[in-house]
PyMOL Python script that loads the backbone (N, CA, C, O; Angstrom):
from pymol import cmd

cmd.read_pdbstr("""\
ATOM      1  N   LEU A   1     113.642 177.642 150.625  1.00  0.00           N
ATOM      2  CA  LEU A   1     113.030 177.707 151.935  1.00  0.00           C
ATOM      3  C   LEU A   1     112.560 179.132 152.181  1.00  0.00           C
ATOM      4  O   LEU A   1     113.230 180.085 151.782  1.00  0.00           O
ATOM      5  N   THR A   2     111.422 179.284 152.832  1.00  0.00           N
ATOM      6  CA  THR A   2     110.847 180.604 153.075  1.00  0.00           C
ATOM      7  C   THR A   2     110.452 180.735 154.543  1.00  0.00           C
ATOM      8  O   THR A   2     109.874 179.820 155.130  1.00  0.00           O
ATOM      9  N   VAL A   3     110.776 181.892 155.123  1.00  0.00           N
ATOM     10  CA  VAL A   3     110.428 182.172 156.514  1.00  0.00           C
ATOM     11  C   VAL A   3     109.588 183.442 156.546  1.00  0.00           C
ATOM     12  O   VAL A   3     110.006 184.487 156.045  1.00  0.00           O
ATOM     13  N   ASP A   4     108.407 183.345 157.134  1.00  0.00           N
ATOM     14  CA  ASP A   4     107.512 184.491 157.286  1.00  0.00           C
ATOM     15  C   ASP A   4     107.873 185.228 158.578  1.00  0.00           C
ATOM     16  O   ASP A   4     108.093 184.605 159.617  1.00  0.00           O
ATOM     17  N   THR A   5     107.931 186.551 158.503  1.00  0.00           N
ATOM     18  CA  THR A   5     108.241 187.361 159.683  1.00  0.00           C
ATOM     19  C   THR A   5     107.121 188.344 160.010  1.00  0.00           C
ATOM     20  O   THR A   5     107.291 189.206 160.872  1.00  0.00           O
ATOM     21  N   SER A   6     105.982 188.226 159.336  1.00  0.00           N
ATOM     22  CA  SER A   6     104.916 189.223 159.467  1.00  0.00           C
ATOM     23  C   SER A   6     104.287 189.268 160.862  1.00  0.00           C
ATOM     24  O   SER A   6     103.694 190.280 161.235  1.00  0.00           O
ATOM     25  N   SER A   7     104.407 188.195 161.627  1.00  0.00           N
ATOM     26  CA  SER A   7     103.807 188.161 162.968  1.00  0.00           C
ATOM     27  C   SER A   7     104.771 188.642 164.050  1.00  0.00           C
ATOM     28  O   SER A   7     104.448 188.600 165.237  1.00  0.00           O
ATOM     29  N   GLY A   8     105.954 189.098 163.640  1.00  0.00           N
ATOM     30  CA  GLY A   8     106.948 189.525 164.620  1.00  0.00           C
ATOM     31  C   GLY A   8     107.793 188.396 165.154  1.00  0.00           C
ATOM     32  O   GLY A   8     108.527 188.561 166.129  1.00  0.00           O
ATOM     33  N   SER A   9     107.689 187.239 164.511  1.00  0.00           N
ATOM     34  CA  SER A   9     108.506 186.084 164.873  1.00  0.00           C
ATOM     35  C   SER A   9     108.830 185.323 163.594  1.00  0.00           C
ATOM     36  O   SER A   9     108.328 185.662 162.522  1.00  0.00           O
ATOM     37  N   PHE A  10     109.662 184.301 163.705  1.00  0.00           N
ATOM     38  CA  PHE A  10     110.005 183.475 162.551  1.00  0.00           C
ATOM     39  C   PHE A  10     109.002 182.328 162.432  1.00  0.00           C
ATOM     40  O   PHE A  10     108.703 181.654 163.417  1.00  0.00           O
ATOM     41  N   SER A  11     108.490 182.112 161.230  1.00  0.00           N
ATOM     42  CA  SER A  11     107.567 181.006 160.993  1.00  0.00           C
ATOM     43  C   SER A  11     107.860 180.397 159.623  1.00  0.00           C
ATOM     44  O   SER A  11     107.735 181.089 158.612  1.00  0.00           O
ATOM     45  N   PRO A  12     108.241 179.141 159.563  1.00  0.00           N
ATOM     46  CA  PRO A  12     108.412 178.199 160.670  1.00  0.00           C
ATOM     47  C   PRO A  12     109.710 178.472 161.431  1.00  0.00           C
ATOM     48  O   PRO A  12     110.571 179.221 160.970  1.00  0.00           O
ATOM     49  N   THR A  13     109.830 177.858 162.591  1.00  0.00           N
ATOM     50  CA  THR A  13     111.048 178.018 163.383  1.00  0.00           C
ATOM     51  C   THR A  13     112.054 176.914 163.096  1.00  0.00           C
ATOM     52  O   THR A  13     113.208 177.008 163.515  1.00  0.00           O
ATOM     53  N   GLN A  14     111.638 175.871 162.389  1.00  0.00           N
ATOM     54  CA  GLN A  14     112.571 174.819 161.991  1.00  0.00           C
ATOM     55  C   GLN A  14     112.515 174.643 160.492  1.00  0.00           C
ATOM     56  O   GLN A  14     111.449 174.444 159.909  1.00  0.00           O
ATOM     57  N   LEU A  15     113.694 174.721 159.872  1.00  0.00           N
ATOM     58  CA  LEU A  15     113.834 174.526 158.431  1.00  0.00           C
ATOM     59  C   LEU A  15     114.679 173.286 158.212  1.00  0.00           C
ATOM     60  O   LEU A  15     115.592 173.013 158.990  1.00  0.00           O
ATOM     61  N   THR A  16     114.387 172.533 157.162  1.00  0.00           N
ATOM     62  CA  THR A  16     115.156 171.331 156.856  1.00  0.00           C
ATOM     63  C   THR A  16     115.704 171.430 155.442  1.00  0.00           C
ATOM     64  O   THR A  16     114.979 171.765 154.506  1.00  0.00           O
ATOM     65  N   ALA A  17     116.999 171.133 155.295  1.00  0.00           N
ATOM     66  CA  ALA A  17     117.656 171.185 153.991  1.00  0.00           C
ATOM     67  C   ALA A  17     118.584 169.981 153.862  1.00  0.00           C
ATOM     68  O   ALA A  17     118.962 169.360 154.855  1.00  0.00           O
ATOM     69  N   LYS A  18     118.941 169.667 152.622  1.00  0.00           N
ATOM     70  CA  LYS A  18     119.841 168.548 152.361  1.00  0.00           C
ATOM     71  C   LYS A  18     121.289 169.020 152.372  1.00  0.00           C
ATOM     72  O   LYS A  18     121.608 170.110 151.897  1.00  0.00           O
ATOM     73  N   SER A  19     122.154 168.179 152.922  1.00  0.00           N
ATOM     74  CA  SER A  19     123.581 168.493 152.898  1.00  0.00           C
ATOM     75  C   SER A  19     124.110 168.269 151.485  1.00  0.00           C
ATOM     76  O   SER A  19     123.499 167.553 150.692  1.00  0.00           O
ATOM     77  N   GLY A  20     125.229 168.876 151.182  1.00  0.00           N
ATOM     78  CA  GLY A  20     125.873 168.669 149.895  1.00  0.00           C
ATOM     79  C   GLY A  20     125.373 169.556 148.779  1.00  0.00           C
ATOM     80  O   GLY A  20     125.862 169.450 147.654  1.00  0.00           O
ATOM     81  N   ALA A  21     124.411 170.433 149.050  1.00  0.00           N
ATOM     82  CA  ALA A  21     123.877 171.332 148.021  1.00  0.00           C
ATOM     83  C   ALA A  21     123.727 172.730 148.619  1.00  0.00           C
ATOM     84  O   ALA A  21     123.437 172.865 149.807  1.00  0.00           O
ATOM     85  N   PRO A  22     123.921 173.770 147.806  1.00  0.00           N
ATOM     86  CA  PRO A  22     123.701 175.132 148.314  1.00  0.00           C
ATOM     87  C   PRO A  22     122.269 175.296 148.823  1.00  0.00           C
ATOM     88  O   PRO A  22     121.352 174.613 148.368  1.00  0.00           O
ATOM     89  N   ILE A  23     122.099 176.206 149.767  1.00  0.00           N
ATOM     90  CA  ILE A  23     120.800 176.430 150.411  1.00  0.00           C
ATOM     91  C   ILE A  23     120.428 177.898 150.263  1.00  0.00           C
ATOM     92  O   ILE A  23     121.262 178.776 150.479  1.00  0.00           O
ATOM     93  N   GLU A  24     119.183 178.167 149.896  1.00  0.00           N
ATOM     94  CA  GLU A  24     118.671 179.533 149.845  1.00  0.00           C
ATOM     95  C   GLU A  24     117.489 179.645 150.800  1.00  0.00           C
ATOM     96  O   GLU A  24     116.557 178.843 150.756  1.00  0.00           O
ATOM     97  N   ILE A  25     117.547 180.655 151.665  1.00  0.00           N
ATOM     98  CA  ILE A  25     116.460 180.912 152.612  1.00  0.00           C
ATOM     99  C   ILE A  25     115.985 182.340 152.396  1.00  0.00           C
ATOM    100  O   ILE A  25     116.774 183.280 152.492  1.00  0.00           O
ATOM    101  N   THR A  26     114.699 182.508 152.104  1.00  0.00           N
ATOM    102  CA  THR A  26     114.131 183.837 151.921  1.00  0.00           C
ATOM    103  C   THR A  26     113.335 184.211 153.163  1.00  0.00           C
ATOM    104  O   THR A  26     112.385 183.528 153.545  1.00  0.00           O
ATOM    105  N   PHE A  27     113.743 185.305 153.778  1.00  0.00           N
ATOM    106  CA  PHE A  27     113.062 185.852 154.950  1.00  0.00           C
ATOM    107  C   PHE A  27     112.213 187.029 154.507  1.00  0.00           C
ATOM    108  O   PHE A  27     112.669 187.860 153.722  1.00  0.00           O
ATOM    109  N   GLY A  28     110.984 187.109 154.999  1.00  0.00           N
ATOM    110  CA  GLY A  28     110.117 188.239 154.705  1.00  0.00           C
ATOM    111  C   GLY A  28     110.648 189.508 155.346  1.00  0.00           C
ATOM    112  O   GLY A  28     111.571 189.469 156.160  1.00  0.00           O
ATOM    113  N   GLN A  29     110.059 190.631 154.973  1.00  0.00           N
ATOM    114  CA  GLN A  29     110.463 191.909 155.560  1.00  0.00           C
ATOM    115  C   GLN A  29     110.211 191.876 157.057  1.00  0.00           C
ATOM    116  O   GLN A  29     109.116 191.535 157.503  1.00  0.00           O
ATOM    117  N   GLY A  30     111.223 192.231 157.828  1.00  0.00           N
ATOM    118  CA  GLY A  30     111.097 192.181 159.274  1.00  0.00           C
ATOM    119  C   GLY A  30     111.157 193.559 159.900  1.00  0.00           C
ATOM    120  O   GLY A  30     111.862 194.446 159.418  1.00  0.00           O
ATOM    121  N   THR A  31     110.413 193.726 160.975  1.00  0.00           N
ATOM    122  CA  THR A  31     110.456 194.963 161.751  1.00  0.00           C
ATOM    123  C   THR A  31     110.524 194.595 163.225  1.00  0.00           C
ATOM    124  O   THR A  31     110.281 193.448 163.599  1.00  0.00           O
ATOM    125  N   GLY A  32     110.853 195.563 164.049  1.00  0.00           N
ATOM    126  CA  GLY A  32     110.924 195.304 165.481  1.00  0.00           C
ATOM    127  C   GLY A  32     111.948 194.243 165.796  1.00  0.00           C
ATOM    128  O   GLY A  32     113.094 194.320 165.352  1.00  0.00           O
ATOM    129  N   CYS A  33     111.539 193.259 166.560  1.00  0.00           N
ATOM    130  CA  CYS A  33     112.452 192.211 167.001  1.00  0.00           C
ATOM    131  C   CYS A  33     113.072 191.448 165.832  1.00  0.00           C
ATOM    132  O   CYS A  33     114.240 191.068 165.898  1.00  0.00           O
ATOM    133  N   VAL A  34     112.320 191.224 164.781  1.00  0.00           N
ATOM    134  CA  VAL A  34     112.844 190.444 163.655  1.00  0.00           C
ATOM    135  C   VAL A  34     113.328 191.340 162.510  1.00  0.00           C
ATOM    136  O   VAL A  34     113.225 190.971 161.341  1.00  0.00           O
ATOM    137  N   ALA A  35     113.854 192.511 162.853  1.00  0.00           N
ATOM    138  CA  ALA A  35     114.423 193.401 161.839  1.00  0.00           C
ATOM    139  C   ALA A  35     115.751 192.864 161.324  1.00  0.00           C
ATOM    140  O   ALA A  35     116.236 193.301 160.280  1.00  0.00           O
ATOM    141  N   ASP A  36     116.342 191.916 162.053  1.00  0.00           N
ATOM    142  CA  ASP A  36     117.606 191.292 161.651  1.00  0.00           C
ATOM    143  C   ASP A  36     117.513 189.797 161.910  1.00  0.00           C
ATOM    144  O   ASP A  36     116.777 189.344 162.787  1.00  0.00           O
ATOM    145  N   VAL A  37     118.280 189.038 161.126  1.00  0.00           N
ATOM    146  CA  VAL A  37     118.439 187.613 161.412  1.00  0.00           C
ATOM    147  C   VAL A  37     119.934 187.347 161.551  1.00  0.00           C
ATOM    148  O   VAL A  37     120.749 187.860 160.785  1.00  0.00           O
ATOM    149  N   VAL A  38     120.275 186.529 162.553  1.00  0.00           N
ATOM    150  CA  VAL A  38     121.666 186.223 162.855  1.00  0.00           C
ATOM    151  C   VAL A  38     121.836 184.709 162.877  1.00  0.00           C
ATOM    152  O   VAL A  38     121.101 183.995 163.559  1.00  0.00           O
ATOM    153  N   PHE A  39     122.827 184.231 162.111  1.00  0.00           N
ATOM    154  CA  PHE A  39     123.257 182.835 162.168  1.00  0.00           C
ATOM    155  C   PHE A  39     124.648 182.855 162.805  1.00  0.00           C
ATOM    156  O   PHE A  39     125.637 182.996 162.087  1.00  0.00           O
ATOM    157  N   PRO A  40     124.754 182.718 164.134  1.00  0.00           N
ATOM    158  CA  PRO A  40     126.052 182.889 164.799  1.00  0.00           C
ATOM    159  C   PRO A  40     127.132 181.933 164.299  1.00  0.00           C
ATOM    160  O   PRO A  40     128.283 182.338 164.133  1.00  0.00           O
ATOM    161  N   ASP A  41     126.777 180.666 164.055  1.00  0.00           N
ATOM    162  CA  ASP A  41     127.772 179.680 163.626  1.00  0.00           C
ATOM    163  C   ASP A  41     128.275 179.929 162.209  1.00  0.00           C
ATOM    164  O   ASP A  41     129.331 179.424 161.827  1.00  0.00           O
ATOM    165  N   LEU A  42     127.523 180.705 161.430  1.00  0.00           N
ATOM    166  CA  LEU A  42     127.888 180.965 160.036  1.00  0.00           C
ATOM    167  C   LEU A  42     128.371 182.400 159.832  1.00  0.00           C
ATOM    168  O   LEU A  42     128.615 182.815 158.699  1.00  0.00           O
ATOM    169  N   GLN A  43     128.509 183.153 160.909  1.00  0.00           N
ATOM    170  CA  GLN A  43     128.947 184.548 160.874  1.00  0.00           C
ATOM    171  C   GLN A  43     128.081 185.400 159.944  1.00  0.00           C
ATOM    172  O   GLN A  43     128.598 186.212 159.176  1.00  0.00           O
ATOM    173  N   ILE A  44     126.761 185.210 160.020  1.00  0.00           N
ATOM    174  CA  ILE A  44     125.813 185.983 159.208  1.00  0.00           C
ATOM    175  C   ILE A  44     124.973 186.852 160.135  1.00  0.00           C
ATOM    176  O   ILE A  44     124.413 186.372 161.120  1.00  0.00           O
ATOM    177  N   ASN A  45     124.895 188.138 159.802  1.00  0.00           N
ATOM    178  CA  ASN A  45     124.025 189.091 160.498  1.00  0.00           C
ATOM    179  C   ASN A  45     123.406 189.949 159.403  1.00  0.00           C
ATOM    180  O   ASN A  45     124.065 190.841 158.870  1.00  0.00           O
ATOM    181  N   GLN A  46     122.144 189.688 159.063  1.00  0.00           N
ATOM    182  CA  GLN A  46     121.500 190.301 157.901  1.00  0.00           C
ATOM    183  C   GLN A  46     120.274 191.105 158.310  1.00  0.00           C
ATOM    184  O   GLN A  46     119.412 190.614 159.039  1.00  0.00           O
ATOM    185  N   SER A  47     120.204 192.344 157.834  1.00  0.00           N
ATOM    186  CA  SER A  47     119.017 193.167 158.058  1.00  0.00           C
ATOM    187  C   SER A  47     117.878 192.655 157.186  1.00  0.00           C
ATOM    188  O   SER A  47     118.087 192.280 156.033  1.00  0.00           O
ATOM    189  N   LEU A  48     116.674 192.643 157.747  1.00  0.00           N
ATOM    190  CA  LEU A  48     115.473 192.239 157.009  1.00  0.00           C
ATOM    191  C   LEU A  48     114.528 193.419 156.797  1.00  0.00           C
ATOM    192  O   LEU A  48     113.433 193.244 156.263  1.00  0.00           O
ATOM    193  N   GLU A  49     114.938 194.612 157.208  1.00  0.00           N
ATOM    194  CA  GLU A  49     114.049 195.778 157.159  1.00  0.00           C
ATOM    195  C   GLU A  49     113.620 196.152 155.749  1.00  0.00           C
ATOM    196  O   GLU A  49     112.544 196.721 155.566  1.00  0.00           O
ATOM    197  N   ASN A  50     114.436 195.844 154.753  1.00  0.00           N
ATOM    198  CA  ASN A  50     114.082 196.148 153.362  1.00  0.00           C
ATOM    199  C   ASN A  50     113.706 194.881 152.607  1.00  0.00           C
ATOM    200  O   ASN A  50     113.820 194.826 151.382  1.00  0.00           O
ATOM    201  N   GLY A  51     113.256 193.859 153.339  1.00  0.00           N
ATOM    202  CA  GLY A  51     112.975 192.535 152.787  1.00  0.00           C
ATOM    203  C   GLY A  51     111.879 192.526 151.757  1.00  0.00           C
ATOM    204  O   GLY A  51     111.269 193.562 151.490  1.00  0.00           O
ATOM    205  N   PRO A  52     111.618 191.382 151.176  1.00  0.00           N
ATOM    206  CA  PRO A  52     112.216 190.102 151.545  1.00  0.00           C
ATOM    207  C   PRO A  52     113.694 190.027 151.157  1.00  0.00           C
ATOM    208  O   PRO A  52     114.143 190.678 150.214  1.00  0.00           O
ATOM    209  N   VAL A  53     114.432 189.212 151.912  1.00  0.00           N
ATOM    210  CA  VAL A  53     115.867 189.041 151.714  1.00  0.00           C
ATOM    211  C   VAL A  53     116.152 187.551 151.572  1.00  0.00           C
ATOM    212  O   VAL A  53     115.690 186.740 152.375  1.00  0.00           O
ATOM    213  N   THR A  54     116.924 187.197 150.534  1.00  0.00           N
ATOM    214  CA  THR A  54     117.330 185.804 150.340  1.00  0.00           C
ATOM    215  C   THR A  54     118.781 185.648 150.777  1.00  0.00           C
ATOM    216  O   THR A  54     119.670 186.346 150.290  1.00  0.00           O
ATOM    217  N   ILE A  55     119.001 184.728 151.697  1.00  0.00           N
ATOM    218  CA  ILE A  55     120.347 184.406 152.163  1.00  0.00           C
ATOM    219  C   ILE A  55     120.781 183.144 151.442  1.00  0.00           C
ATOM    220  O   ILE A  55     120.103 182.117 151.493  1.00  0.00           O
ATOM    221  N   LYS A  56     121.923 183.232 150.766  1.00  0.00           N
ATOM    222  CA  LYS A  56     122.456 182.098 150.012  1.00  0.00           C
ATOM    223  C   LYS A  56     123.607 181.491 150.799  1.00  0.00           C
ATOM    224  O   LYS A  56     124.603 182.153 151.087  1.00  0.00           O
ATOM    225  N   LEU A  57     123.450 180.228 151.136  1.00  0.00           N
ATOM    226  CA  LEU A  57     124.457 179.508 151.903  1.00  0.00           C
ATOM    227  C   LEU A  57     125.127 178.469 151.018  1.00  0.00           C
ATOM    228  O   LEU A  57     124.484 177.901 150.136  1.00  0.00           O
ATOM    229  N   PRO A  58     126.409 178.215 151.242  1.00  0.00           N
ATOM    230  CA  PRO A  58     127.061 177.124 150.517  1.00  0.00           C
ATOM    231  C   PRO A  58     126.551 175.786 151.041  1.00  0.00           C
ATOM    232  O   PRO A  58     125.788 175.742 152.006  1.00  0.00           O
ATOM    233  N   ALA A  59     126.967 174.711 150.410  1.00  0.00           N
ATOM    234  CA  ALA A  59     126.635 173.386 150.930  1.00  0.00           C
ATOM    235  C   ALA A  59     127.182 173.283 152.353  1.00  0.00           C
ATOM    236  O   ALA A  59     128.338 173.621 152.606  1.00  0.00           O
ATOM    237  N   LEU A  60     126.355 172.822 153.267  1.00  0.00           N
ATOM    238  CA  LEU A  60     126.748 172.716 154.673  1.00  0.00           C
ATOM    239  C   LEU A  60     126.818 171.258 155.098  1.00  0.00           C
ATOM    240  O   LEU A  60     126.115 170.402 154.561  1.00  0.00           O
ATOM    241  N   ALA A  61     127.671 170.994 156.064  1.00  0.00           N
ATOM    242  CA  ALA A  61     127.756 169.659 156.644  1.00  0.00           C
ATOM    243  C   ALA A  61     126.476 169.382 157.431  1.00  0.00           C
ATOM    244  O   ALA A  61     125.836 170.316 157.914  1.00  0.00           O
ATOM    245  N   PRO A  62     126.098 168.116 157.565  1.00  0.00           N
ATOM    246  CA  PRO A  62     124.921 167.798 158.369  1.00  0.00           C
ATOM    247  C   PRO A  62     125.065 168.345 159.789  1.00  0.00           C
ATOM    248  O   PRO A  62     126.146 168.329 160.377  1.00  0.00           O
ATOM    249  N   GLY A  63     123.950 168.824 160.313  1.00  0.00           N
ATOM    250  CA  GLY A  63     123.954 169.363 161.669  1.00  0.00           C
ATOM    251  C   GLY A  63     122.849 170.377 161.851  1.00  0.00           C
ATOM    252  O   GLY A  63     122.067 170.632 160.935  1.00  0.00           O
ATOM    253  N   ASN A  64     122.787 170.949 163.028  1.00  0.00           N
ATOM    254  CA  ASN A  64     121.798 171.972 163.361  1.00  0.00           C
ATOM    255  C   ASN A  64     122.484 173.327 163.412  1.00  0.00           C
ATOM    256  O   ASN A  64     123.510 173.485 164.072  1.00  0.00           O
ATOM    257  N   TYR A  65     121.919 174.301 162.718  1.00  0.00           N
ATOM    258  CA  TYR A  65     122.458 175.652 162.654  1.00  0.00           C
ATOM    259  C   TYR A  65     121.398 176.604 163.205  1.00  0.00           C
ATOM    260  O   TYR A  65     120.343 176.791 162.599  1.00  0.00           O
ATOM    261  N   ALA A  66     121.687 177.194 164.344  1.00  0.00           N
ATOM    262  CA  ALA A  66     120.730 178.082 164.999  1.00  0.00           C
ATOM    263  C   ALA A  66     120.681 179.429 164.297  1.00  0.00           C
ATOM    264  O   ALA A  66     121.679 179.900 163.753  1.00  0.00           O
ATOM    265  N   PHE A  67     119.490 180.048 164.318  1.00  0.00           N
ATOM    266  CA  PHE A  67     119.372 181.442 163.912  1.00  0.00           C
ATOM    267  C   PHE A  67     118.472 182.150 164.910  1.00  0.00           C
ATOM    268  O   PHE A  67     117.674 181.521 165.605  1.00  0.00           O
ATOM    269  N   ALA A  68     118.613 183.464 164.971  1.00  0.00           N
ATOM    270  CA  ALA A  68     117.860 184.254 165.948  1.00  0.00           C
ATOM    271  C   ALA A  68     117.663 185.659 165.405  1.00  0.00           C
ATOM    272  O   ALA A  68     118.293 186.061 164.426  1.00  0.00           O
ATOM    273  N   CYS A  69     116.781 186.392 166.056  1.00  0.00           N
ATOM    274  CA  CYS A  69     116.631 187.807 165.725  1.00  0.00           C
ATOM    275  C   CYS A  69     117.831 188.556 166.309  1.00  0.00           C
ATOM    276  O   CYS A  69     118.592 187.996 167.098  1.00  0.00           O
ATOM    277  N   GLY A  70     117.993 189.801 165.926  1.00  0.00           N
ATOM    278  CA  GLY A  70     119.113 190.595 166.406  1.00  0.00           C
ATOM    279  C   GLY A  70     119.102 190.815 167.906  1.00  0.00           C
ATOM    280  O   GLY A  70     120.147 191.080 168.500  1.00  0.00           O
ATOM    281  N   MET A  71     117.932 190.709 168.529  1.00  0.00           N
ATOM    282  CA  MET A  71     117.817 190.873 169.985  1.00  0.00           C
ATOM    283  C   MET A  71     117.948 189.544 170.722  1.00  0.00           C
ATOM    284  O   MET A  71     117.895 189.511 171.951  1.00  0.00           O
ATOM    285  N   ASP A  72     118.120 188.446 169.979  1.00  0.00           N
ATOM    286  CA  ASP A  72     118.247 187.093 170.528  1.00  0.00           C
ATOM    287  C   ASP A  72     117.023 186.683 171.343  1.00  0.00           C
ATOM    288  O   ASP A  72     117.138 185.990 172.354  1.00  0.00           O
ATOM    289  N   MET A  73     115.839 187.128 170.881  1.00  0.00           N
ATOM    290  CA  MET A  73     114.590 186.770 171.563  1.00  0.00           C
ATOM    291  C   MET A  73     113.771 185.752 170.765  1.00  0.00           C
ATOM    292  O   MET A  73     113.076 184.925 171.356  1.00  0.00           O
ATOM    293  N   GLN A  74     113.843 185.803 169.448  1.00  0.00           N
ATOM    294  CA  GLN A  74     113.144 184.862 168.564  1.00  0.00           C
ATOM    295  C   GLN A  74     114.192 183.917 167.984  1.00  0.00           C
ATOM    296  O   GLN A  74     115.249 184.360 167.534  1.00  0.00           O
ATOM    297  N   HIS A  75     113.903 182.627 167.993  1.00  0.00           N
ATOM    298  CA  HIS A  75     114.902 181.641 167.590  1.00  0.00           C
ATOM    299  C   HIS A  75     114.344 180.651 166.580  1.00  0.00           C
ATOM    300  O   HIS A  75     113.137 180.434 166.483  1.00  0.00           O
ATOM    301  N   GLY A  76     115.266 180.062 165.834  1.00  0.00           N
ATOM    302  CA  GLY A  76     114.925 179.007 164.898  1.00  0.00           C
ATOM    303  C   GLY A  76     116.139 178.136 164.653  1.00  0.00           C
ATOM    304  O   GLY A  76     117.238 178.424 165.127  1.00  0.00           O
ATOM    305  N   THR A  77     115.923 177.061 163.901  1.00  0.00           N
ATOM    306  CA  THR A  77     116.996 176.116 163.608  1.00  0.00           C
ATOM    307  C   THR A  77     116.919 175.685 162.155  1.00  0.00           C
ATOM    308  O   THR A  77     115.850 175.345 161.647  1.00  0.00           O
ATOM    309  N   LEU A  78     118.068 175.703 161.494  1.00  0.00           N
ATOM    310  CA  LEU A  78     118.215 175.109 160.173  1.00  0.00           C
ATOM    311  C   LEU A  78     118.812 173.728 160.391  1.00  0.00           C
ATOM    312  O   LEU A  78     119.940 173.601 160.867  1.00  0.00           O
ATOM    313  N   VAL A  79     118.054 172.692 160.042  1.00  0.00           N
ATOM    314  CA  VAL A  79     118.513 171.311 160.191  1.00  0.00           C
ATOM    315  C   VAL A  79     118.996 170.839 158.828  1.00  0.00           C
ATOM    316  O   VAL A  79     118.223 170.773 157.872  1.00  0.00           O
ATOM    317  N   VAL A  80     120.281 170.511 158.749  1.00  0.00           N
ATOM    318  CA  VAL A  80     120.863 170.017 157.498  1.00  0.00           C
ATOM    319  C   VAL A  80     121.074 168.521 157.663  1.00  0.00           C
ATOM    320  O   VAL A  80     121.760 168.071 158.581  1.00  0.00           O
ATOM    321  N   GLN A  81     120.460 167.745 156.742  1.00  0.00           N
ATOM    322  CA  GLN A  81     120.520 166.275 156.837  1.00  0.00           C
ATOM    323  C   GLN A  81     121.280 165.691 155.671  1.00  0.00           C
ATOM    324  O   GLN A  81     121.433 164.472 155.583  1.00  0.00           O
TER     325      GLN A  81
END
""", "prot")
cmd.dss("prot")
cmd.show_as("cartoon", "prot")
cmd.util.cbc("prot")
cmd.orient("prot")
């Protein structure tokens, strides 16, 4: 999965992945508001300033996992099915 941050926001804002398998999400280099990405439910807070950055997640249970910029102004959702 790939997320573009070049416009100062996350694109796309909704990602879909399958449950039962590890997940990799690559975020482009971020500046300003999207200099960091935070997955609060997964205890992840990752800088994107030296991106692109790939976040490797273990297999997750089905559900919606929110992510946001470090300022909590830009938001997205990882949907695990």
